[in-house]
N, CA, C, O and the ligand as a Tripos MOL2 file, in Angstrom:
@<TRIPOS>MOLECULE
protein
  317   315    80     0     0
PROTEIN
NO_CHARGES

@<TRIPOS>ATOM
      1 N          38.0120  122.7630  184.4360 N.3       1 MET1
      2 CA         38.2620  123.9650  183.6420 C.3       1 MET1
      3 C          38.8550  123.5750  182.2910 C.2       1 MET1
      4 O          39.5630  122.5750  182.1690 O.2       1 MET1
      5 N          38.5510  124.3860  181.2840 N.am      2 ILE2
      6 CA         39.0530  124.1100  179.9420 C.3       2 ILE2
      7 C          39.4150  125.4400  179.2960 C.2       2 ILE2
      8 O          38.7280  126.4410  179.4970 O.2       2 ILE2
      9 N          40.4850  125.4490  178.5280 N.am      3 VAL3
     10 CA         40.9290  126.6910  177.8990 C.3       3 VAL3
     11 C          40.7920  126.5660  176.3840 C.2       3 VAL3
     12 O          41.1380  125.5420  175.7940 O.2       3 VAL3
     13 N          40.2820  127.6290  175.7710 N.am      4 PHE4
     14 CA         40.1840  127.6770  174.3180 C.3       4 PHE4
     15 C          41.0190  128.8240  173.7890 C.2       4 PHE4
     16 O          41.1000  129.8870  174.4050 O.2       4 PHE4
     17 N          41.6410  128.5980  172.6380 N.am      5 ASN5
     18 CA         42.3020  129.6820  171.9130 C.3       5 ASN5
     19 C          41.2510  130.3590  171.0560 C.2       5 ASN5
     20 O          40.6460  129.7320  170.1860 O.2       5 ASN5
     21 N          41.0390  131.6390  171.3060 N.am      6 LEU6
     22 CA         40.0060  132.3790  170.5860 C.3       6 LEU6
     23 C          40.6390  133.4400  169.6920 C.2       6 LEU6
     24 O          41.7200  133.9530  169.9770 O.2       6 LEU6
     25 N          39.9400  133.7540  168.6050 N.am      7 HIS7
     26 CA         40.3690  134.8290  167.7180 C.3       7 HIS7
     27 C          39.1980  135.7700  167.5060 C.2       7 HIS7
     28 O          38.0650  135.3300  167.3120 O.2       7 HIS7
     29 N          39.4750  137.0790  167.5450 N.am      8 CYS8
     30 CA         38.4260  138.0520  167.2910 C.3       8 CYS8
     31 C          38.4230  138.4130  165.8120 C.2       8 CYS8
     32 O          39.2850  137.9760  165.0480 O.2       8 CYS8
     33 N          37.4390  139.2170  165.4240 N.am      9 ALA9
     34 CA         37.3220  139.6250  164.0260 C.3       9 ALA9
     35 C          38.4930  140.4840  163.5980 C.2       9 ALA9
     36 O          38.7650  140.6070  162.4040 O.2       9 ALA9
     37 N          39.1930  141.0840  164.5540 N.am     10 GLY10
     38 CA         40.3380  141.9230  164.2570 C.3      10 GLY10
     39 C          41.6400  141.1500  164.1250 C.2      10 GLY10
     40 O          42.6940  141.7340  163.8720 O.2      10 GLY10
     41 N          41.5650  139.8340  164.2960 N.am     11 GLY11
     42 CA         42.7450  139.0110  164.1120 C.3      11 GLY11
     43 C          43.5760  138.8020  165.3680 C.2      11 GLY11
     44 O          44.6540  138.2120  165.3040 O.2      11 GLY11
     45 N          43.0960  139.2720  166.4980 N.am     12 HIS12
     46 CA         43.8240  139.0720  167.7470 C.3      12 HIS12
     47 C          43.5470  137.6810  168.2910 C.2      12 HIS12
     48 O          42.4200  137.1900  168.2250 O.2      12 HIS12
     49 N          44.5750  137.0560  168.8250 N.am     13 GLY13
     50 CA         44.4100  135.7400  169.4370 C.3      13 GLY13
     51 C          44.6300  135.8170  170.9340 C.2      13 GLY13
     52 O          45.5090  136.5360  171.4080 O.2      13 GLY13
     53 N          43.8400  135.0850  171.6610 N.am     14 PHE14
     54 CA         44.0060  135.0580  173.1110 C.3      14 PHE14
     55 C          43.3770  133.7820  173.6540 C.2      14 PHE14
     56 O          42.6120  133.0990  172.9720 O.2      14 PHE14
     57 N          43.7270  133.4820  174.9110 N.am     15 GLU15
     58 CA         43.1780  132.3020  175.5630 C.3      15 GLU15
     59 C          42.1290  132.7180  176.5850 C.2      15 GLU15
     60 O          42.2500  133.7590  177.2300 O.2      15 GLU15
     61 N          41.1000  131.8910  176.7230 N.am     16 GLU16
     62 CA         40.0570  132.1650  177.7140 C.3      16 GLU16
     63 C          39.6810  130.8450  178.3750 C.2      16 GLU16
     64 O          39.5160  129.8250  177.7060 O.2      16 GLU16
     65 N          39.5490  130.8800  179.6930 N.am     17 TRP17
     66 CA         39.1730  129.6790  180.4340 C.3      17 TRP17
     67 C          37.6640  129.6110  180.6120 C.2      17 TRP17
     68 O          36.9910  130.6200  180.8250 O.2      17 TRP17
     69 N          37.1530  128.3770  180.5180 N.am     18 PHE18
     70 CA         35.7290  128.1330  180.7390 C.3      18 PHE18
     71 C          35.5920  126.8970  181.6130 C.2      18 PHE18
     72 O          36.4920  126.0600  181.6790 O.2      18 PHE18
     73 N          34.4640  126.8000  182.2730 N.am     19 THR19
     74 CA         34.2540  125.6270  183.1210 C.3      19 THR19
     75 C          33.9130  124.3970  182.3000 C.2      19 THR19
     76 O          34.1130  123.2700  182.7520 O.2      19 THR19
     77 N          33.3930  124.6100  181.0810 N.am     20 SER20
     78 CA         33.0380  123.4900  180.2140 C.3      20 SER20
     79 C          32.7910  124.0410  178.8160 C.2      20 SER20
     80 O          32.7510  125.2550  178.6180 O.2      20 SER20
     81 N          32.6260  123.1460  177.8510 N.am     21 SER21
     82 CA         32.3340  123.6010  176.4890 C.3      21 SER21
     83 C          30.9610  124.2630  176.4300 C.2      21 SER21
     84 O          30.7330  125.1620  175.6200 O.2      21 SER21
     85 N          30.0520  123.8180  177.2860 N.am     22 ALA22
     86 CA         28.7230  124.4370  177.3420 C.3      22 ALA22
     87 C          28.8250  125.8650  177.8840 C.2      22 ALA22
     88 O          28.1120  126.7650  177.4410 O.2      22 ALA22
     89 N          29.7220  126.0480  178.8480 N.am     23 ASP23
     90 CA         29.9610  127.3840  179.4020 C.3      23 ASP23
     91 C          30.5130  128.2970  178.3160 C.2      23 ASP23
     92 O          30.1330  129.4640  178.2170 O.2      23 ASP23
     93 N          31.4220  127.7450  177.4970 N.am     24 TYR24
     94 CA         31.9630  128.5010  176.3650 C.3      24 TYR24
     95 C          30.8510  128.9210  175.4180 C.2      24 TYR24
     96 O          30.7510  130.0890  175.0420 O.2      24 TYR24
     97 N          30.0140  127.9600  175.0320 N.am     25 GLU25
     98 CA         28.9270  128.2480  174.0920 C.3      25 GLU25
     99 C          28.0140  129.3470  174.6250 C.2      25 GLU25
    100 O          27.5970  130.2390  173.8860 O.2      25 GLU25
    101 N          27.7120  129.2690  175.9210 N.am     26 ALA26
    102 CA         26.8080  130.2430  176.5290 C.3      26 ALA26
    103 C          27.4290  131.6390  176.5520 C.2      26 ALA26
    104 O          26.7630  132.6280  176.2470 O.2      26 ALA26
    105 N          28.7190  131.7110  176.9180 N.am     27 LYS27
    106 CA         29.3650  133.0160  177.0410 C.3      27 LYS27
    107 C          29.6120  133.6610  175.6810 C.2      27 LYS27
    108 O          29.5900  134.8860  175.5570 O.2      27 LYS27
    109 N          29.8510  132.8270  174.6530 N.am     28 ILE28
    110 CA         29.9960  133.3640  173.3060 C.3      28 ILE28
    111 C          28.6490  133.8840  172.8110 C.2      28 ILE28
    112 O          28.5680  134.9510  172.2020 O.2      28 ILE28
    113 N          27.5890  133.1120  173.0820 N.am     29 ALA29
    114 CA         26.2540  133.4810  172.6140 C.3      29 ALA29
    115 C          25.7770  134.7800  173.2470 C.2      29 ALA29
    116 O          25.0910  135.5780  172.6080 O.2      29 ALA29
    117 N          26.1450  134.9860  174.5070 N.am     30 THR30
    118 CA         25.7060  136.1900  175.2130 C.3      30 THR30
    119 C          26.7430  137.3160  175.1100 C.2      30 THR30
    120 O          26.5790  138.3830  175.7030 O.2      30 THR30
    121 N          27.8140  137.0590  174.3450 N.am     31 ARG31
    122 CA         28.8890  138.0410  174.1610 C.3      31 ARG31
    123 C          29.4780  138.4740  175.4940 C.2      31 ARG31
    124 O          29.8300  139.6370  175.6860 O.2      31 ARG31
    125 N          29.5780  137.5290  176.3970 N.am     32 GLU32
    126 CA         30.1350  137.8230  177.7120 C.3      32 GLU32
    127 C          31.6670  137.8610  177.6560 C.2      32 GLU32
    128 O          32.3240  138.4280  178.5290 O.2      32 GLU32
    129 N          32.2150  137.2410  176.6020 N.am     33 VAL33
    130 CA         33.6670  137.2220  176.4250 C.3      33 VAL33
    131 C          34.0380  138.2260  175.3370 C.2      33 VAL33
    132 O          33.4240  138.2540  174.2710 O.2      33 VAL33
    133 N          35.0390  139.0440  175.6150 N.am     34 ALA34
    134 CA         35.4800  140.0480  174.6510 C.3      34 ALA34
    135 C          36.9890  139.9720  174.4760 C.2      34 ALA34
    136 O          37.7190  139.5580  175.3770 O.2      34 ALA34
    137 N          37.4380  140.3820  173.2940 N.am     35 CYS35
    138 CA         38.8670  140.4260  173.0030 C.3      35 CYS35
    139 C          39.5490  141.4330  173.9260 C.2      35 CYS35
    140 O          39.0960  142.5720  174.0380 O.2      35 CYS35
    141 N          40.6340  141.0260  174.5870 N.am     36 PRO36
    142 CA         41.3450  141.9550  175.4830 C.3      36 PRO36
    143 C          42.0640  143.0730  174.7310 C.2      36 PRO36
    144 O          42.4380  144.0860  175.3220 O.2      36 PRO36
    145 N          42.2510  142.8850  173.4410 N.am     37 GLU37
    146 CA         42.9630  143.8880  172.6460 C.3      37 GLU37
    147 C          42.0250  144.9930  172.1550 C.2      37 GLU37
    148 O          42.3250  146.1800  172.2880 O.2      37 GLU37
    149 N          40.8910  144.5900  171.5890 N.am     38 CYS38
    150 CA         40.0100  145.5740  170.9660 C.3      38 CYS38
    151 C          38.5900  145.5430  171.5300 C.2      38 CYS38
    152 O          37.7630  146.3830  171.1750 O.2      38 CYS38
    153 N          38.3050  144.5890  172.3980 N.am     39 GLY39
    154 CA         36.9820  144.5210  173.0000 C.3      39 GLY39
    155 C          35.9390  143.8860  172.1020 C.2      39 GLY39
    156 O          34.7530  143.8780  172.4300 O.2      39 GLY39
    157 N          36.3740  143.3550  170.9710 N.am     40 GLY40
    158 CA         35.4430  142.7290  170.0420 C.3      40 GLY40
    159 C          34.8250  141.4630  170.6160 C.2      40 GLY40
    160 O          35.4750  140.7110  171.3420 O.2      40 GLY40
    161 N          33.5690  141.2430  170.2810 N.am     41 THR41
    162 CA         32.8880  140.0530  170.7830 C.3      41 THR41
    163 C          32.5370  139.0810  169.6610 C.2      41 THR41
    164 O          31.8340  138.0950  169.8840 O.2      41 THR41
    165 N          33.0270  139.3630  168.4580 N.am     42 ASP42
    166 CA         32.8050  138.4380  167.3400 C.3      42 ASP42
    167 C          33.9810  137.4610  167.3310 C.2      42 ASP42
    168 O          34.9660  137.6510  166.6160 O.2      42 ASP42
    169 N          33.8510  136.4160  168.1400 N.am     43 LEU43
    170 CA         34.9770  135.5230  168.4020 C.3      43 LEU43
    171 C          34.7870  134.1650  167.7390 C.2      43 LEU43
    172 O          33.6730  133.6560  167.6110 O.2      43 LEU43
    173 N          35.9170  133.5970  167.3220 N.am     44 THR44
    174 CA         35.8990  132.2380  166.8040 C.3      44 THR44
    175 C          36.9320  131.4150  167.5610 C.2      44 THR44
    176 O          37.9560  131.9310  168.0100 O.2      44 THR44
    177 N          36.6420  130.1320  167.6920 N.am     45 LYS45
    178 CA         37.5280  129.2350  168.4260 C.3      45 LYS45
    179 C          38.5520  128.6510  167.4640 C.2      45 LYS45
    180 O          38.2040  128.1790  166.3810 O.2      45 LYS45
    181 N          39.8200  128.6860  167.8670 N.am     46 ALA46
    182 CA         40.8730  128.1080  167.0370 C.3      46 ALA46
    183 C          40.7290  126.5890  167.0030 C.2      46 ALA46
    184 O          40.1280  125.9760  167.8850 O.2      46 ALA46
    185 N          41.2970  126.0130  165.9630 N.am     47 VAL47
    186 CA         41.1160  124.5760  165.7570 C.3      47 VAL47
    187 C          42.0140  123.7240  166.6460 C.2      47 VAL47
    188 O          41.8080  122.5150  166.7550 O.2      47 VAL47
    189 N          43.0040  124.3400  167.2800 N.am     48 SER48
    190 CA         43.9270  123.5590  168.1020 C.3      48 SER48
    191 C          43.1980  122.8830  169.2530 C.2      48 SER48
    192 O          42.2190  123.4050  169.7860 O.2      48 SER48
    193 N          43.6920  121.7230  169.6190 N.am     49 ALA49
    194 CA         43.0500  120.9550  170.6810 C.3      49 ALA49
    195 C          43.1450  121.7030  172.0010 C.2      49 ALA49
    196 O          44.2110  122.2070  172.3550 O.2      49 ALA49
    197 N          42.0510  121.7760  172.7210 N.am     50 PRO50
    198 CA         42.0690  122.4810  173.9970 C.3      50 PRO50
    199 C          42.8200  121.7080  175.0660 C.2      50 PRO50
    200 O          42.8330  120.4770  175.0700 O.2      50 PRO50
    201 N          43.4370  122.4390  175.9620 N.am     51 ARG51
    202 CA         44.0630  121.8010  177.1210 C.3      51 ARG51
    203 C          43.0020  121.6650  178.2030 C.2      51 ARG51
    204 O          42.1960  122.5690  178.4260 O.2      51 ARG51
    205 N          43.0180  120.5470  178.8510 N.am     52 VAL52
    206 CA         42.0510  120.3110  179.9080 C.3      52 VAL52
    207 C          42.7850  120.1930  181.2390 C.2      52 VAL52
    208 O          43.7000  119.3830  181.3870 O.2      52 VAL52
    209 N          42.3800  120.9960  182.1850 N.am     53 ASN53
    210 CA         42.9960  120.9770  183.5020 C.3      53 ASN53
    211 C          42.3180  119.9330  184.3700 C.2      53 ASN53
    212 O          41.1290  120.0420  184.6690 O.2      53 ASN53
    213 N          43.0740  118.9220  184.7750 N.am     54 GLY54
    214 CA         42.5030  117.8840  185.6170 C.3      54 GLY54
    215 C          41.8940  116.7400  184.8340 C.2      54 GLY54
    216 O          41.1870  115.9040  185.3960 O.2      54 GLY54
    217 N          42.1650  116.6990  183.5400 N.am     55 GLY55
    218 CA         41.6270  115.6390  182.7140 C.3      55 GLY55
    219 C          42.3880  114.3370  182.8620 C.2      55 GLY55
    220 O          43.4040  114.2730  183.5540 O.2      55 GLY55
    221 N          41.8900  113.3040  182.2090 N.am     56 ALA56
    222 CA         42.4800  111.9780  182.3310 C.3      56 ALA56
    223 C          43.7640  111.8550  181.5150 C.2      56 ALA56
    224 O          44.4750  110.8560  181.6290 O.2      56 ALA56
    225 N          44.0670  112.8620  180.6910 N.am     57 SER57
    226 CA         45.2220  112.7740  179.8210 C.3      57 SER57
    227 C          46.5280  113.1100  180.5340 C.2      57 SER57
    228 O          47.6050  112.9450  179.9610 O.2      57 SER57
    229 N          46.4440  113.5790  181.7740 N.am     58 GLU58
    230 CA         47.6550  113.9030  182.5020 C.3      58 GLU58
    231 C          48.4170  112.6310  182.8560 C.2      58 GLU58
    232 O          47.8150  111.5710  183.0300 O.2      58 GLU58
    233 N          49.7360  112.7360  182.9640 N.am     59 PRO59
    234 CA         50.5400  111.5590  183.3200 C.3      59 PRO59
    235 C          50.0860  110.9500  184.6390 C.2      59 PRO59
    236 O          49.8030  111.6440  185.6150 O.2      59 PRO59
    237 N          50.0310  109.6430  184.6260 N.am     60 ALA60
    238 CA         49.5460  108.9600  185.8140 C.3      60 ALA60
    239 C          50.5500  109.0690  186.9470 C.2      60 ALA60
    240 O          51.7030  108.6620  186.8080 O.2      60 ALA60
    241 N          50.1120  109.6130  188.0520 N.am     61 ALA61
    242 CA         50.9320  109.6960  189.2570 C.3      61 ALA61
    243 C          49.9850  109.5410  190.4370 C.2      61 ALA61
    244 O          49.5160  110.5240  191.0100 O.2      61 ALA61
    245 N          49.7150  108.2960  190.7880 N.am     62 PRO62
    246 CA         48.6510  108.0040  191.7620 C.3      62 PRO62
    247 C          48.7470  108.7910  193.0480 C.2      62 PRO62
    248 O          47.7260  109.2370  193.5700 O.2      62 PRO62
    249 N          49.9470  108.9750  193.5750 N.am     63 CYS63
    250 CA         50.0450  109.6540  194.8600 C.3      63 CYS63
    251 C          50.9350  110.8850  194.8140 C.2      63 CYS63
    252 O          50.9190  111.6910  195.7440 O.2      63 CYS63
    253 N          51.7250  111.0470  193.7330 N.am     64 GLY64
    254 CA         52.5870  112.2070  193.6200 C.3      64 GLY64
    255 C          53.9050  112.0760  194.3470 C.2      64 GLY64
    256 O          54.7190  112.9980  194.2920 O.2      64 GLY64
    257 N          54.1490  110.9790  195.0180 N.am     65 LEU65
    258 CA         55.4130  110.7830  195.7200 C.3      65 LEU65
    259 C          56.5100  110.3950  194.7420 C.2      65 LEU65
    260 O          56.2260  109.7820  193.7130 O.2      65 LEU65
    261 N          57.7460  110.7380  195.0410 N.am     66 PRO66
    262 CA         58.8730  110.3640  194.1600 C.3      66 PRO66
    263 C          58.9410  108.8630  193.9290 C.2      66 PRO66
    264 O          59.4020  108.4240  192.8750 O.2      66 PRO66
    265 N          58.4970  108.0790  194.8820 N.am     67 ALA67
    266 CA         58.5570  106.6290  194.7530 C.3      67 ALA67
    267 C          57.7200  106.1140  193.5960 C.2      67 ALA67
    268 O          57.9470  105.0040  193.1120 O.2      67 ALA67
    269 N          56.7560  106.9050  193.1470 N.am     68 CYS68
    270 CA         55.9110  106.4890  192.0290 C.3      68 CYS68
    271 C          56.7450  106.1990  190.7870 C.2      68 CYS68
    272 O          56.4450  105.2730  190.0340 O.2      68 CYS68
    273 N          57.7990  106.9950  190.5750 N.am     69 GLY69
    274 CA         58.6180  106.8490  189.3830 C.3      69 GLY69
    275 C          59.3780  105.5390  189.3610 C.2      69 GLY69
    276 O          59.7000  105.0300  188.2880 O.2      69 GLY69
    277 N          59.6640  104.9940  190.5080 N.am     70 GLY70
    278 CA         60.4420  103.7650  190.5650 C.3      70 GLY70
    279 C          59.6000  102.5170  190.6680 C.2      70 GLY70
    280 O          60.1310  101.4140  190.8030 O.2      70 GLY70
    281 N          58.2860  102.6790  190.6060 N.am     71 GLY71
    282 CA         57.4070  101.5230  190.6790 C.3      71 GLY71
    283 C          57.1530  101.0470  192.0870 C.2      71 GLY71
    284 O          56.5080  100.0170  192.2860 O.2      71 GLY71
    285 N          57.6510  101.7820  193.0770 N.am     72 GLY72
    286 CA         57.4830  101.3520  194.4570 C.3      72 GLY72
    287 C          56.3650  102.0690  195.1810 C.2      72 GLY72
    288 O          56.2680  102.0140  196.4070 O.2      72 GLY72
    289 N          55.5200  102.7430  194.4150 N.am     73 CYS73
    290 CA         54.4390  103.4940  195.0390 C.3      73 CYS73
    291 C          53.4450  102.5770  195.7320 C.2      73 CYS73
    292 O          52.9660  101.6240  195.1160 O.2      73 CYS73
    293 N          53.1250  102.8320  196.9750 N.am     74 PRO74
    294 CA         52.1540  101.9970  197.6960 C.3      74 PRO74
    295 C          50.7450  102.1090  197.1240 C.2      74 PRO74
    296 O          49.8890  101.2740  197.4150 O.2      74 PRO74
    297 N          50.5020  103.1340  196.3140 N.am     75 MET75
    298 CA         49.1750  103.3030  195.7260 C.3      75 MET75
    299 C          48.9700  102.4020  194.5220 C.2      75 MET75
    300 O          47.8390  102.1140  194.1320 O.2      75 MET75
    301 N          50.0940  101.9540  193.9280 N.am     76 MET76
    302 CA         49.9970  101.1330  192.7310 C.3      76 MET76
    303 C          49.3840   99.7810  193.0780 C.2      76 MET76
    304 O          49.6060   99.2310  194.1570 O.2      76 MET76
    305 N          48.6140   99.2690  192.1380 N.am     77 GLY77
    306 CA         48.0500   97.9370  192.3170 C.3      77 GLY77
    307 C          46.7220   97.9510  193.0360 C.2      77 GLY77
    308 O          46.0370   96.9300  193.0840 O.2      77 GLY77
    309 N          46.3420   99.0850  193.5970 N.am     78 ARG78
    310 CA         45.0350   99.1460  194.2360 C.3      78 ARG78
    311 C          43.9460   99.2680  193.1770 C.2      78 ARG78
    312 O          44.1320   99.8870  192.1300 O.2      78 ARG78
    313 N          42.8400   98.6780  193.4750 N.am     79 SER79
    314 CA         41.7400   98.7550  192.5150 C.3      79 SER79
    315 C          40.5540   99.4280  193.1500 C.2      79 SER79
    316 O          39.5180   99.5920  192.5050 O.2      79 SER79
    317 ZN         40.6300  141.9780  168.9750 Zn       80 ZN80
@<TRIPOS>BOND
     1     1     2 1
     2     2     3 1
     3     3     4 2
     4     3     5 am
     5     5     6 1
     6     6     7 1
     7     7     8 2
     8     7     9 am
     9     9    10 1
    10    10    11 1
    11    11    12 2
    12    11    13 am
    13    13    14 1
    14    14    15 1
    15    15    16 2
    16    15    17 am
    17    17    18 1
    18    18    19 1
    19    19    20 2
    20    19    21 am
    21    21    22 1
    22    22    23 1
    23    23    24 2
    24    23    25 am
    25    25    26 1
    26    26    27 1
    27    27    28 2
    28    27    29 am
    29    29    30 1
    30    30    31 1
    31    31    32 2
    32    31    33 am
    33    33    34 1
    34    34    35 1
    35    35    36 2
    36    35    37 am
    37    37    38 1
    38    38    39 1
    39    39    40 2
    40    39    41 am
    41    41    42 1
    42    42    43 1
    43    43    44 2
    44    43    45 am
    45    45    46 1
    46    46    47 1
    47    47    48 2
    48    47    49 am
    49    49    50 1
    50    50    51 1
    51    51    52 2
    52    51    53 am
    53    53    54 1
    54    54    55 1
    55    55    56 2
    56    55    57 am
    57    57    58 1
    58    58    59 1
    59    59    60 2
    60    59    61 am
    61    61    62 1
    62    62    63 1
    63    63    64 2
    64    63    65 am
    65    65    66 1
    66    66    67 1
    67    67    68 2
    68    67    69 am
    69    69    70 1
    70    70    71 1
    71    71    72 2
    72    71    73 am
    73    73    74 1
    74    74    75 1
    75    75    76 2
    76    75    77 am
    77    77    78 1
    78    78    79 1
    79    79    80 2
    80    79    81 am
    81    81    82 1
    82    82    83 1
    83    83    84 2
    84    83    85 am
    85    85    86 1
    86    86    87 1
    87    87    88 2
    88    87    89 am
    89    89    90 1
    90    90    91 1
    91    91    92 2
    92    91    93 am
    93    93    94 1
    94    94    95 1
    95    95    96 2
    96    95    97 am
    97    97    98 1
    98    98    99 1
    99    99   100 2
   100    99   101 am
   101   101   102 1
   102   102   103 1
   103   103   104 2
   104   103   105 am
   105   105   106 1
   106   106   107 1
   107   107   108 2
   108   107   109 am
   109   109   110 1
   110   110   111 1
   111   111   112 2
   112   111   113 am
   113   113   114 1
   114   114   115 1
   115   115   116 2
   116   115   117 am
   117   117   118 1
   118   118   119 1
   119   119   120 2
   120   119   121 am
   121   121   122 1
   122   122   123 1
   123   123   124 2
   124   123   125 am
   125   125   126 1
   126   126   127 1
   127   127   128 2
   128   127   129 am
   129   129   130 1
   130   130   131 1
   131   131   132 2
   132   131   133 am
   133   133   134 1
   134   134   135 1
   135   135   136 2
   136   135   137 am
   137   137   138 1
   138   138   139 1
   139   139   140 2
   140   139   141 am
   141   141   142 1
   142   142   143 1
   143   143   144 2
   144   143   145 am
   145   145   146 1
   146   146   147 1
   147   147   148 2
   148   147   149 am
   149   149   150 1
   150   150   151 1
   151   151   152 2
   152   151   153 am
   153   153   154 1
   154   154   155 1
   155   155   156 2
   156   155   157 am
   157   157   158 1
   158   158   159 1
   159   159   160 2
   160   159   161 am
   161   161   162 1
   162   162   163 1
   163   163   164 2
   164   163   165 am
   165   165   166 1
   166   166   167 1
   167   167   168 2
   168   167   169 am
   169   169   170 1
   170   170   171 1
   171   171   172 2
   172   171   173 am
   173   173   174 1
   174   174   175 1
   175   175   176 2
   176   175   177 am
   177   177   178 1
   178   178   179 1
   179   179   180 2
   180   179   181 am
   181   181   182 1
   182   182   183 1
   183   183   184 2
   184   183   185 am
   185   185   186 1
   186   186   187 1
   187   187   188 2
   188   187   189 am
   189   189   190 1
   190   190   191 1
   191   191   192 2
   192   191   193 am
   193   193   194 1
   194   194   195 1
   195   195   196 2
   196   195   197 am
   197   197   198 1
   198   198   199 1
   199   199   200 2
   200   199   201 am
   201   201   202 1
   202   202   203 1
   203   203   204 2
   204   203   205 am
   205   205   206 1
   206   206   207 1
   207   207   208 2
   208   207   209 am
   209   209   210 1
   210   210   211 1
   211   211   212 2
   212   211   213 am
   213   213   214 1
   214   214   215 1
   215   215   216 2
   216   215   217 am
   217   217   218 1
   218   218   219 1
   219   219   220 2
   220   219   221 am
   221   221   222 1
   222   222   223 1
   223   223   224 2
   224   223   225 am
   225   225   226 1
   226   226   227 1
   227   227   228 2
   228   227   229 am
   229   229   230 1
   230   230   231 1
   231   231   232 2
   232   231   233 am
   233   233   234 1
   234   234   235 1
   235   235   236 2
   236   235   237 am
   237   237   238 1
   238   238   239 1
   239   239   240 2
   240   239   241 am
   241   241   242 1
   242   242   243 1
   243   243   244 2
   244   243   245 am
   245   245   246 1
   246   246   247 1
   247   247   248 2
   248   247   249 am
   249   249   250 1
   250   250   251 1
   251   251   252 2
   252   251   253 am
   253   253   254 1
   254   254   255 1
   255   255   256 2
   256   255   257 am
   257   257   258 1
   258   258   259 1
   259   259   260 2
   260   259   261 am
   261   261   262 1
   262   262   263 1
   263   263   264 2
   264   263   265 am
   265   265   266 1
   266   266   267 1
   267   267   268 2
   268   267   269 am
   269   269   270 1
   270   270   271 1
   271   271   272 2
   272   271   273 am
   273   273   274 1
   274   274   275 1
   275   275   276 2
   276   275   277 am
   277   277   278 1
   278   278   279 1
   279   279   280 2
   280   279   281 am
   281   281   282 1
   282   282   283 1
   283   283   284 2
   284   283   285 am
   285   285   286 1
   286   286   287 1
   287   287   288 2
   288   287   289 am
   289   289   290 1
   290   290   291 1
   291   291   292 2
   292   291   293 am
   293   293   294 1
   294   294   295 1
   295   295   296 2
   296   295   297 am
   297   297   298 1
   298   298   299 1
   299   299   300 2
   300   299   301 am
   301   301   302 1
   302   302   303 1
   303   303   304 2
   304   303   305 am
   305   305   306 1
   306   306   307 1
   307   307   308 2
   308   307   309 am
   309   309   310 1
   310   310   311 1
   311   311   312 2
   312   311   313 am
   313   313   314 1
   314   314   315 1
   315   315   316 2
@<TRIPOS>SUBSTRUCTURE
     1 MET1         2 RESIDUE 1 A MET
     2 ILE2         6 RESIDUE 1 A ILE
     3 VAL3        10 RESIDUE 1 A VAL
     4 PHE4        14 RESIDUE 1 A PHE
     5 ASN5        18 RESIDUE 1 A ASN
     6 LEU6        22 RESIDUE 1 A LEU
     7 HIS7        26 RESIDUE 1 A HIS
     8 CYS8        30 RESIDUE 1 A CYS
     9 ALA9        34 RESIDUE 1 A ALA
    10 GLY10       38 RESIDUE 1 A GLY
    11 GLY11       42 RESIDUE 1 A GLY
    12 HIS12       46 RESIDUE 1 A HIS
    13 GLY13       50 RESIDUE 1 A GLY
    14 PHE14       54 RESIDUE 1 A PHE
    15 GLU15       58 RESIDUE 1 A GLU
    16 GLU16       62 RESIDUE 1 A GLU
    17 TRP17       66 RESIDUE 1 A TRP
    18 PHE18       70 RESIDUE 1 A PHE
    19 THR19       74 RESIDUE 1 A THR
    20 SER20       78 RESIDUE 1 A SER
    21 SER21       82 RESIDUE 1 A SER
    22 ALA22       86 RESIDUE 1 A ALA
    23 ASP23       90 RESIDUE 1 A ASP
    24 TYR24       94 RESIDUE 1 A TYR
    25 GLU25       98 RESIDUE 1 A GLU
    26 ALA26      102 RESIDUE 1 A ALA
    27 LYS27      106 RESIDUE 1 A LYS
    28 ILE28      110 RESIDUE 1 A ILE
    29 ALA29      114 RESIDUE 1 A ALA
    30 THR30      118 RESIDUE 1 A THR
    31 ARG31      122 RESIDUE 1 A ARG
    32 GLU32      126 RESIDUE 1 A GLU
    33 VAL33      130 RESIDUE 1 A VAL
    34 ALA34      134 RESIDUE 1 A ALA
    35 CYS35      138 RESIDUE 1 A CYS
    36 PRO36      142 RESIDUE 1 A PRO
    37 GLU37      146 RESIDUE 1 A GLU
    38 CYS38      150 RESIDUE 1 A CYS
    39 GLY39      154 RESIDUE 1 A GLY
    40 GLY40      158 RESIDUE 1 A GLY
    41 THR41      162 RESIDUE 1 A THR
    42 ASP42      166 RESIDUE 1 A ASP
    43 LEU43      170 RESIDUE 1 A LEU
    44 THR44      174 RESIDUE 1 A THR
    45 LYS45      178 RESIDUE 1 A LYS
    46 ALA46      182 RESIDUE 1 A ALA
    47 VAL47      186 RESIDUE 1 A VAL
    48 SER48      190 RESIDUE 1 A SER
    49 ALA49      194 RESIDUE 1 A ALA
    50 PRO50      198 RESIDUE 1 A PRO
    51 ARG51      202 RESIDUE 1 A ARG
    52 VAL52      206 RESIDUE 1 A VAL
    53 ASN53      210 RESIDUE 1 A ASN
    54 GLY54      214 RESIDUE 1 A GLY
    55 GLY55      218 RESIDUE 1 A GLY
    56 ALA56      222 RESIDUE 1 A ALA
    57 SER57      226 RESIDUE 1 A SER
    58 GLU58      230 RESIDUE 1 A GLU
    59 PRO59      234 RESIDUE 1 A PRO
    60 ALA60      238 RESIDUE 1 A ALA
    61 ALA61      242 RESIDUE 1 A ALA
    62 PRO62      246 RESIDUE 1 A PRO
    63 CYS63      250 RESIDUE 1 A CYS
    64 GLY64      254 RESIDUE 1 A GLY
    65 LEU65      258 RESIDUE 1 A LEU
    66 PRO66      262 RESIDUE 1 A PRO
    67 ALA67      266 RESIDUE 1 A ALA
    68 CYS68      270 RESIDUE 1 A CYS
    69 GLY69      274 RESIDUE 1 A GLY
    70 GLY70      278 RESIDUE 1 A GLY
    71 GLY71      282 RESIDUE 1 A GLY
    72 GLY72      286 RESIDUE 1 A GLY
    73 CYS73      290 RESIDUE 1 A CYS
    74 PRO74      294 RESIDUE 1 A PRO
    75 MET75      298 RESIDUE 1 A MET
    76 MET76      302 RESIDUE 1 A MET
    77 GLY77      306 RESIDUE 1 A GLY
    78 ARG78      310 RESIDUE 1 A ARG
    79 SER79      314 RESIDUE 1 A SER
    80 ZN80       317 GROUP 0 **** ****
């Protein structure tokens, strides 16, 4: 999933989640996404970098156990 900051022609800003950038392009093209404030479908994507849920940019925590922070994680070192 990926979230974009969108702005409508009326100047309202809001966030919308999409499964991919292609999903975003398709939903904008078909006007499937509308401004929650005014219902406008003339939307533009803000320039800010999108947040990606589940992307590689998240802090590395191989197993999620507290031991990971101390370097004693049993998952570390596996290839
Ligand atoms: Zn609006």
